[in-house]
N, C-alpha and C positions, 0 to 999 in steps of 0.2 A: 640586400643590406649595403649601405654606402660606407666605404671605409675612408679614413682621412687621407689626405694627400701624403704620399710617402716622402716627398721631397721637403717637408717642413717638420720641425720639432719645436717645442716651446723653448725660448731662450733661457729661461730660468726654471724650467720645469722640475729639475731634480734638486735644485737648491732648497726650496722649502721643505721637501721631504727629508733631505739630509739634515737640515737644521732641526727639524722636529725630532728626528731620531737621536741626534746628539743631545738635545735638551732632555729627552726622555731618559737616555742612558745616564747622563751626568746626574740628573735629578734623582733617579732611582738609587744610584750608588751613594750619593751624599745623604739621601733619606735614611739608608741603612746605617750610615755612620752617625747620623743625628740621633737615631733611636738608641744606639749603643753608646755614643759618646758621652752624653750627660750622666748616664749611670756609672760609666767607668770613671769619669772625672770627679763626680761628687759622691757617688755611692749613696749611702744612707746618711752621710754627714751633713750636707748642706741642703736644706729644703728649698724648693722653688717658691715657697710662700707658706704662711701658716695663719691660723685664726686665733692663736694664743700669743699674747704680748708679754714678754719678759722684761722687767725693768729692775734696775738696782736703785734702792732708795737710800742706802747709806753704808759706810765702812766705819765701824766703831771699835776702838778709838781710831781716829785718823792718824796715819803713819806717813810721814814725808818719804816719798820715793816708792810707795806702794799704791798701785792703782788697779782697779778691777772694773771691767766693763763687759757688756754682752756683745757678741758678734754673730754673724750668719743668721740674721733674723731671730736672734735669741736662742739659737740651737746650742751655742757654746758660751762658756765663760772664758774670759782672758784675764790673767793676772800677770802684771809686770812688776818685777822686783828690782828697784834701783836703790835699795837701802844699804847694800853692801853686806847684808847678813843673810842667813839661810831662812827661807820661808817654807813651812810645811803645810800641806793641805791634807787633812785626815780623810780617810775613806768612809764608806757608808756604815762600817762597824767600828769606826774610830781607829782603824789601823793606819800606819804610815802609808800614804798613797803617792803623793808627789812631793818632791823637794825642789824649790827654785833657788839655786845657789848663784853666786856672782859669776861662776864660770859656765852656767847652763842649767838645763832642766833634767831631773832624774826621776825615773818611775820605778816603784817597787814591784818587781815581778811576783812577789809573794802576797800581793794584795788583790783580792777578788775585784775590787773597784777598778783596778787598772784595766781589766778586760771589759767590764760592764759599761765603761765610759767611752769605749772606742767608736761606738756607733750611736746615732740618735735613738734608735730603738732599744739599745742596751742588750742586744741579743747575741753578743760574742760569747761563745762557751768559755767557761773557766776551766783551765787545764787541771787534770788530776794532780794532786800533791800540793796545790796552792793552799798555804796555811796563813791566815791573817795574824795568827798569834806567834808565828815563827819569826826568826830574825829577818829583817828586810834584805832583799836582793836588788840593789840599785842598778839600774841601767840608764845610761845617758841617752836622752832622746832629742836633745837640741843644745846648741852652743850659746844661745841667747837666754838671758834670765826672764823668759816669758813662757807661761804655760797656757795652753788652750785645751779645754776638755768639755765633753758633754756631762752635765750634772743632772741626774734624775731628780734631785731635790728642787730644781727650778722649773721643770717642765711637766707636761701632762702626758703620760704614756699609755693611758687606757684606750682600748679600741673604741669605746663609746664615750661620748662627752660626759662631763660631770652632771650630776642631777639637776642643778640649777639651770644649766645650759639646755638640757633636754626639755625642761619645763618651759623655757622662753629663750630660744636661740636668737631672737631679734634684739635682745637687750644686752648692752655691754655690762659685764659683771665680773666681780672678783672671784677667782677660783680658789686662791689661797695666798697667804704670805709665806715666804720661805727664808731660811737662814743657811749659810754655809760658813763653818768655822775655819779660821786660818791661824796658824801658830807662828809666832815670831819671837825668838829668844825667850821662850818661856811665857810669853804673853799671848792670850787668845784674842784675836781680832775677829769680829763678827761681821760678815757681809750679809746685809738684809736686802730683800727685794719683794716684788709682787709678781703674780701670774694672773693675767686677766684674759677673759674671753672677749673677743671683738667680733661683732657680726660681720660676715663676709659681704663684699659688694655683689651686685647683680651682674654676672659676666655677660648676660645677653644684651645689656645696654651698651657695653663696650663693643661687642661684636656687631651690633647694629651700626655704630659709628664707623667701625672698620669697613663694613660692607658699603656704606654710603661713600666713604673716601675712595674705596676701590673703584666703584662705578664712576665717580666723578673724574678720577685720574685716568681711568681706562678710556673715557670718552675722548681724550686727547688723540687717541689712535684713529678716530674717524673724522677728524677735522678736514675740510677741503684742502687741496694742494697748496693754495696760496698762503694758508696758515701753518703749513708743515714746519717751516724753519722755527717759528715762534714756539710751536708745540714741542719740537726737539729740544729747545733750550729749557723749557719748563720741565720736561722729563729729566734732563740732565741735572738741573738744580734739585729736583725731588730725590734723585738717586743720592746726591751728596747729603741731603738732609736725612734720608732713611739710613744710609750707611753710618752717618755720624751718630744717630740714635743707637744703632747696634753696638758701635764701639763704646759709646758712653755708658750703656748698661753693663757691658762686660767689665769696664773699669769699675763701675759702681759695685758690682758683685765682689770684685777682688778687694776693694776698700772695705766692704762690709765684712769680709772674712778676716779683717784685722791686719792686712798687709800694709806696710808703710815703706816709703822710700821708692824712688823711681825705678831703680834696678830690680828690687824685689817685686814691685808691681808688674813690671814687664815679664819677669820670669813666671810669676803666677798666672798672668794672662795666657802665656804660651802653653803652660802646663795644664791649666784647668778650663780655659775658655778659648782655646785655639780656633775652633770652628766658627763660633759667632764673631770673633775678632777678624778672622780672615774674610768672612762674608761681608762684614761692615767695611773693611778696607777696600775690598774688591768693588763694592757699590760706589764708594767715594771715588775710586780711580776711574770707573766707567763714567760716572757723572762729570768728573773733571775733564775728561777727554772730550765728552760731548760738548761741554760749555766752551772749551777751547777750540772746538771745530776740528780737532785732529782726527776724531773718529766719531761718526754718528750712526753706527750700525744698529739697526733694531735688534739684531740677534744678541748683541752685547747687553742691550737694555733688558731683553727678556731674561737672560741668564742672571743679571744682577737682581732683577725684581724677584724671580723665583727663589733665588738663594736667600734674599732678605725675608721673604714671606715664610719660607719653610724652616731655615736653619737659624733664624733669630726668633721669628714669631712662634713657631711650633714648639721650640725648645723652652721658651719662657712663657708660654700661654697660661700656665698655672697661676701666674701672678695676677691675671685678670680676675680670678675667682677667689683670691685670698686677701685678708685684711692687712696682713703684715708682709711686706716685701723684703727680699734680701738685698737691700740697698740703703745707703746712708741718707736717703731723702724720704719725705713723706710717701706713703704707698701710692697715693693718687698720682704723683709725678712719675713714679716707676711704671704704673699702668699706662700713663699717657705716652711715655717714651716707647713702650712696646707696641701700643696701638698704632702710633704714627709709623713705626717701621714696618709693621705688617700691612697696613693700608697702602703705604707707598710702594712696598715691594709688589703686592698683588696688583695694584693699579698700573705700575710701570710695565710689569710683565704683560698684562692684558693689552695695554696700548701698543707695546712692541709687537705682540702677536697679530693684532688687527692691522698694523701697518705692513707687516710682512705679508699677510694674506692679501691686502690691497695691492701691494707691489707685484705679487705673483700673478694676480689677475690682469694687471696692466702690462705685464711683460710682453714685448713683441715676439712674434714667431719668426725664426730665421731659417734659411735653407740648411738642411742637414748636410754634414760633410760626408762625402762618399767613403766607403770602406777602403777602397783602393784608388789612389790618386790617378792611376792609369786606366781605370775602368769607368764606364758611364754610370751615372746615377740610376739606381734601380727604379726610381719613379718618374724620371724625366723622359722626354721624347727620344725615341730610338733613332739610330742612323746619324747621330751627331747633330741633329737639328737643334737650332737655338731659338727660343721663343722670341718673337718679334712683338713690337707694340700692338700689331693687329691680332696677335695670338697670345693671350694672357698665359702666364706661367702655369696657372692651375687649370687651364683648359684641358679637356680630355679626362679629368679626374672626377668631374661632377657625376658622371654616370658609371663610374667604376664600381664594381661590386665583387 
């Protein structure tokens, strides 16, 4: 058996393995965070998408300073009270449930509705002793005159679709009309709306485009050496685009949750969308450095691409299969933003890995450093002989066994 020359080792032999191990370790760690993060951040409150569209059709009579809208893809109602008076929202059995006062929002702890509206599924247990006929026990829940709540009167909670949807799920159809009463200074104001079934899109069409984009971008990793600088610039620009898409969708989700004001949006992003936001900003930073030629390491491109594909794409992939997206834009635009980020991330990561593999194969082999500076190399000629031009350095190893 012929053994390799002991006096040579690959110049970059350990670097690809170390990079691969680091990628695997970081990806595995963040994957665990991604699986747990969205559930912790949103819980049952904010859906990643739905096939039921909730709309408000009117507020009768109209009251200046009183506005009602849907948020979180229709999962909640939001009522803002700038009338200067107290607005009461009755519960499901007409008991006092919420009061929106000029100094904040108050919840009646003696109302069963207060517990059944805390999650989208309405599955929060009602504590023993709660009596809707008893005197209200008001607890302040916010300092702004704004109330946001899940209302079972506006949504479909059944495990199975409505009968009409089961009969023909491919047709958009009305599930029901709904009303929610609001009381203001002895006057009943009626909020009316509709609940419609909207057929979901075909997610496989979106995944086909994502695969095509991934392959196209990944092919940049096998361009000949003379085209490498141009490919590097394109990959950097794509990182900026993909990272921008991730940041834009995180902001869109926060806006759709009813958040207003730059400071409140920033706090909401950090509290509820920290991981996708960080991934997007990291990808933008990597792409920017590549474009500015400050750093063009393929390893950084691989990390940015993997993070985009996993921690933006996987977290929001449900939008690709839902008719209504948690964003203040048309659902098609939301799906497009997600698809671009996933395709860019997977493609850039593929291109970076191919370039790293190619660089490792081209890496020159260099003499190994002796273990002891004062001792001769274990694989070199004995007796202190030095190879001469007539005696190649590897001579004598060809027949070693």
